C-alpha positions as CSV (number, residue, x, y, z in Angstrom):
1,M,0.0,0.1,0.1
2,S,1.4,3.4,-0.7
3,E,2.1,5.8,1.9
4,G,-1.2,8.1,-0.1
5,K,-3.2,5.6,0.3
6,A,-2.3,4.5,3.8
7,A,-2.7,8.4,4.9
8,L,-6.2,8.5,3.1
9,L,-6.9,5.0,5.3
10,V,-6.1,6.4,8.6
11,G,-7.7,10.0,7.8
12,A,-11.3,8.1,7.1
13,I,-10.8,6.0,10.2
14,A,-10.0,9.0,12.2
15,G,-13.2,10.8,10.6
16,V,-15.2,7.7,11.3
17,L,-14.4,7.6,14.8
18,L,-14.9,11.2,15.3
19,A,-18.3,11.5,13.9
20,V,-19.2,8.3,16.2
21,A,-17.7,10.4,19.1
22,V,-19.9,13.8,18.0
23,A,-23.0,11.5,17.3
24,L,-23.2,9.0,20.4
25,P,-23.8,11.5,23.0
26,S,-26.4,13.6,21.0
27,S,-28.1,9.9,20.1
28,G,-29.1,9.3,23.7
29,V,-27.0,6.5,24.2
30,Q,-25.9,6.5,27.8
31,P,-22.6,6.6,28.5
32,Y,-21.0,3.7,30.4
33,G,-18.5,5.5,33.1
34,D,-18.8,5.0,37.0
35,V,-21.2,7.9,37.7
36,A,-23.7,5.9,35.0
37,I,-23.7,2.7,36.2
38,E,-23.8,4.0,40.2
39,K,-27.1,5.5,38.6
40,Q,-28.2,2.4,36.9
41,L,-27.6,0.4,40.0
42,A,-29.5,2.9,42.1
43,R,-32.5,2.7,39.7
44,E,-32.6,-1.4,39.7
45,D,-32.1,-1.1,43.2
46,S,-34.8,1.1,44.0
47,A,-37.5,-0.8,41.6
48,V,-36.6,-4.1,43.3
49,C,-37.0,-2.9,47.0
50,T,-40.2,-1.1,45.8
51,K,-41.6,-4.2,44.2
52,L,-40.8,-5.8,47.5
53,G,-42.9,-3.4,49.3
54,F,-40.4,-0.9,50.6
55,A,-41.7,3.0,50.0
56,T,-39.0,5.0,48.3
57,A,-38.1,7.4,51.2
58,D,-38.6,4.5,53.7
59,K,-36.0,3.4,56.1
60,G,-36.7,-0.1,55.0
61,S,-36.2,0.6,51.6
62,V,-32.6,2.2,52.4
63,R,-31.7,-1.0,54.2
64,C,-33.3,-3.3,51.0
65,A,-31.0,-1.2,48.8
66,D,-27.6,-1.8,51.2
67,E,-28.4,-5.3,51.2
68,L,-28.7,-5.4,47.2
69,T,-24.9,-3.6,47.1
70,N,-23.5,-6.3,49.7
71,L,-25.1,-9.0,47.4
72,R,-23.6,-7.7,44.5
73,Q,-20.0,-7.1,46.0
74,R,-20.6,-10.7,47.3
75,S,-21.1,-11.7,43.9
76,E,-18.2,-9.9,42.3
77,R,-15.9,-11.3,45.0
78,V,-16.8,-14.8,44.2
79,L,-16.4,-14.1,40.2
80,I,-12.8,-12.5,40.6
81,A,-11.9,-15.3,42.9
82,N,-13.0,-17.8,40.4
83,G,-11.4,-16.1,37.7
84,W,-14.8,-15.8,35.9
85,F,-14.5,-11.7,36.3
């Protein structure tokens, strides 16, 4: 491949990556950073605790969410200990 074709290919790839980087945030696709993950987990915990009969502002709901967090952490430790994560 000639240098000109290689430069054109690199430029095209960079252009596509730039277009994707600009288009994704504006398309409503959620980011997958720590903050986004924590917010999603909080929503899921709240939904589970509500299904179990705990009101959102209830002390029991807070305890329910804490227990779900503990369960998730224990599951992660098992996955890591077994080399599955």
